[in-house]
C-alpha positions in Angstrom: 124.6 139.5 102.5 125.5 140.6 98.2 123.3 141.9 95.3 122.9 138.9 92.9 120.7 140.7 90.4 119.0 143.7 89.8 115.4 142.9 89.1 113.7 146.2 88.2 115.3 148.8 88.1 114.4 153.2 89.5 113.6 154.6 86.1 110.8 157.1 87.8 113.5 159.4 89.5 111.9 157.7 92.7 113.7 158.9 96.0 115.9 156.6 98.6 113.2 154.9 100.6 113.5 156.0 104.4 112.0 154.7 107.5 108.9 155.9 108.2 108.8 158.3 111.6 105.6 157.7 112.8 104.0 153.9 113.8 102.1 152.9 110.2 99.2 151.3 112.4 98.5 154.1 115.0 100.8 157.0 113.6 102.7 157.4 117.1 106.2 158.6 116.9 108.7 155.8 117.1 111.5 155.6 119.3 115.0 154.2 118.7 116.4 151.4 120.8 120.0 149.9 119.6 119.7 149.6 115.6 115.6 149.5 115.7 112.9 152.0 116.1 109.4 151.0 118.1 106.3 151.9 118.8 105.9 153.1 122.5 102.1 152.9 122.5 100.8 150.1 124.7 97.3 150.3 123.3 98.8 150.1 120.0 96.6 147.6 117.6 99.3 146.1 116.5 101.3 145.2 119.7 97.8 144.4 121.6 97.7 141.7 118.9 100.9 140.6 119.2 100.8 139.8 123.0 97.7 138.3 122.6 99.0 135.8 119.7 102.5 135.4 122.2 100.6 134.6 124.9 98.1 131.9 123.8 100.7 130.5 121.4 102.8 127.1 121.5 105.8 127.4 123.4 104.0 129.5 126.0 100.1 129.0 127.5 99.6 126.6 124.3 96.1 127.5 124.3 93.8 125.1 122.3 92.3 126.3 119.7 93.6 129.7 119.5 95.3 130.5 116.8 96.8 133.5 115.2 93.5 134.1 112.8 91.5 133.1 115.7 93.1 135.6 117.9 93.0 138.4 115.6 89.6 137.7 114.9 88.3 138.1 118.3 90.4 141.6 118.9 88.8 142.7 115.5 85.2 141.8 116.9 86.1 144.1 119.9 85.4 141.3 122.8 89.2 140.1 123.6 90.9 143.4 123.5 93.8 142.4 126.7 94.9 138.7 128.1 92.6 138.9 130.8 89.9 139.3 128.1 90.4 135.6 127.3 89.5 134.7 130.5 86.6 137.1 131.2 84.6 136.6 127.8 81.7 134.6 127.3 82.3 132.5 124.1 78.9 131.3 123.9 78.1 134.8 122.6 80.0 133.8 119.5 77.6 131.4 117.9 76.0 132.0 115.3 78.8 134.4 114.2 80.7 132.9 111.0 83.5 130.8 111.4 82.3 130.1 115.2 79.9 126.9 115.9 79.5 124.7 118.4 82.2 122.6 117.9 84.8 125.2 117.6 83.1 127.4 120.4 83.2 124.5 122.6 87.0 124.2 122.0 87.8 127.8 122.7 86.0 127.4 126.3 87.9 124.1 126.9 91.3 125.6 125.7 90.7 128.4 128.1 89.7 126.3 131.2 92.4 123.7 130.7 95.4 126.7 130.3 94.5 127.4 134.4 96.5 124.2 135.2 99.4 125.8 132.8 102.6 125.4 135.5 104.2 128.9 137.0 107.0 128.6 135.0 105.2 129.1 131.5 103.1 131.5 133.0 106.3 133.9 133.4 107.3 133.1 130.3 103.7 134.0 128.7 103.8 137.5 130.2 106.1 138.6 127.2 108.7 140.5 129.4 111.3 140.8 127.3 114.4 138.7 127.9 112.6 136.6 130.0 112.3 133.3 128.1 112.4 129.6 129.4 115.4 129.5 130.1 115.7 132.8 132.3 112.7 131.6 134.1 113.9 128.1 134.9 117.4 129.9 136.2 115.3 132.4 138.5 112.9 129.2 139.6 116.2 127.0 140.7 117.6 130.6 142.0 114.4 129.9 144.3 111.9 132.8 142.7 109.0 129.9 142.5 106.5 132.5 142.5 105.4 136.0 141.4 104.9 137.5 144.6 109.1 136.9 145.4 109.6 138.5 142.2 107.6 141.4 142.7 109.1 142.3 146.0 112.9 142.0 144.5 111.5 144.3 142.0 110.5 147.2 144.3 113.2 147.0 146.1 115.8 147.3 143.1 118.2 144.9 144.4 119.7 143.9 140.8 122.9 141.8 143.0 120.8 139.1 144.0 120.0 138.2 140.1 123.0 139.3 139.1 124.4 136.2 141.1 122.9 133.9 138.9 125.3 132.6 136.5 123.9 133.7 132.6 122.0 136.6 134.1 123.1 139.8 133.0 122.5 142.9 133.8 119.9 143.9 131.1 117.6 141.0 131.8 117.5 142.4 135.2 116.5 146.2 134.1 114.1 144.8 131.9 112.7 142.2 134.3 112.5 144.8 137.3 111.0 147.7 134.7 108.3 145.5 133.8 107.3 143.8 137.0 107.0 147.6 138.4 105.2 149.3 135.6 101.0 149.7 137.1 99.6 147.8 133.8 101.5 144.4 134.3 100.9 144.3 138.0 97.3 144.8 137.1 97.3 142.3 134.6 99.3 139.5 137.3 96.5 140.7 139.8 93.8 139.7 137.3 95.1 136.6 136.2 95.7 135.7 140.1 92.0 136.4 140.4 91.4 134.0 137.7 92.8 131.4 138.5 96.2 131.4 136.5 99.4 129.5 138.7 101.8 131.8 140.0 103.9 129.8 141.9 105.3 126.3 141.5 103.1 123.8 143.1 104.6 121.1 144.5 103.4 117.6 143.1 102.9 114.5 145.6 103.0 112.1 142.8 106.2 109.8 142.6 108.8 112.4 140.9 109.6 110.8 136.9 112.9 108.8 136.9 115.9 110.9 136.1 117.1 108.7 133.1 118.4 111.8 131.1 120.1 113.6 134.1 123.2 116.1 132.9 122.4 115.4 129.1 121.6 118.2 126.7 118.9 117.3 123.9 118.1 118.8 120.5 115.3 118.3 118.2 114.5 118.6 114.3 112.1 117.3 112.2 108.7 116.4 112.3 106.8 113.7 114.2 104.4 111.1 114.2 103.8 110.7 118.3 104.0 114.5 118.5 103.5 117.2 116.4 104.7 120.1 119.1 108.4 119.8 120.0 107.3 122.0 123.1 105.6 118.8 124.2 108.9 116.7 123.5 110.8 119.2 125.7 108.7 118.6 128.6 109.2 114.8 128.7 112.9 115.2 128.3 113.2 118.1 131.1 110.7 116.2 133.0 113.3 113.3 132.9 116.1 115.4 134.5 117.9 116.6 130.6 117.9 119.8 129.2 117.2 121.1 126.3 118.6 123.3 123.1 117.6 124.8 120.0 121.2 124.4 118.0 123.5 121.5 118.1 126.9 122.3 119.9 129.9 119.9 120.5 128.2 119.6 124.3 124.8 118.1 122.6 124.3 114.7 123.9 122.0 113.4 121.6 119.7 115.2 118.7 116.1 113.4 118.2 115.8 113.8 114.3 112.2 113.3 113.0 111.0 113.6 109.3 112.6 116.0 106.8 115.3 116.7 109.7 118.0 119.4 107.9 121.3 121.3 108.9 120.6 120.3 112.9 121.3 116.9 111.7 124.3 117.4 109.1 125.8 119.1 112.0 125.3 116.4 114.2 126.9 113.9 112.2 130.1 116.2 111.9 130.6 116.6 115.6 129.6 113.0 116.0 126.6 113.9 118.2 124.5 110.6 119.2 121.4 111.1 116.8 118.0 108.3 117.3 115.3 108.2 116.1 111.7 108.5 116.9 110.6 105.2 117.7 113.9 104.6 119.6 113.5 107.8 122.0 109.7 105.9 122.8 111.4 103.0 123.6 113.8 105.1 125.8 110.9 106.6 127.8 109.3 103.4 127.9 106.4 104.5 126.0 105.0 106.7 128.5 104.4 108.9 125.7 101.7 106.9 124.4 100.2 105.8 127.9 99.7 109.9 128.9 97.6 110.4 125.2 100.1 113.1 124.5 98.0 113.8 121.5 95.4 114.9 123.5 97.3 117.5 124.6 98.7 119.1 121.0 97.1 122.0 119.9 95.4 121.7 116.5 96.4 123.9 113.7 92.9 125.8 112.6 94.9 128.9 111.2 
């Protein structure tokens, strides 16, 4: 970084800006972790809204109808304060409220009910445990931790070594996972969500396994698409067929799926000689199953 031009000079004698000592939202004294300051107040409104927005987001539970604006509005109205409230609140009570007509309310109710079918791997990511993203969860499940009870028991035992044996999982990740799963608030949330009906274990599918046409391949995706408005849907299609996905192009990337307005990833793929395919070619590769499964019906509308 470098200063290129001064657009406004300090002519009033103002002093150097200082990082605030208290949270600007709840006024709780901030604590320093590494290079950053954090608000330790679990009940801070900003944190609460952040947890809700993360939980319903596209890369997590992907709940239809729950854009960031809807989440914040429901929080400010006092009807959804915690994650479990998303499932316990009667959305019909919103009818007559500005912005919540019959169509909108029905969309929220449908989204909540459909989200109960979300597989365990995405539910675990959606809990918002630090360092426990999609890749970490996939590694845990592959190692045999296919339900939440196994992880809770492991955290209770404090046996770090069992997870440290897993390649790509470090001590910091294990520590954050264990600390979170031992937190009474997280345990209460998990218990409530289990009672509500969310998936907290891998459910064996009796349907024939999809042909693993992308086995041992690494895919990256860039740009926008006509058939898919969410990259998560594409990632699921690739992984369901045995492939791995990545968010950046490297020398190990097998394919780059490039949609409209592809940018720097396309340039890098061309420099590295990575095979680049377009949307039409991708649909042919998967025998147009995307159209047959009506993937467009699974997409979350951008309401906000």
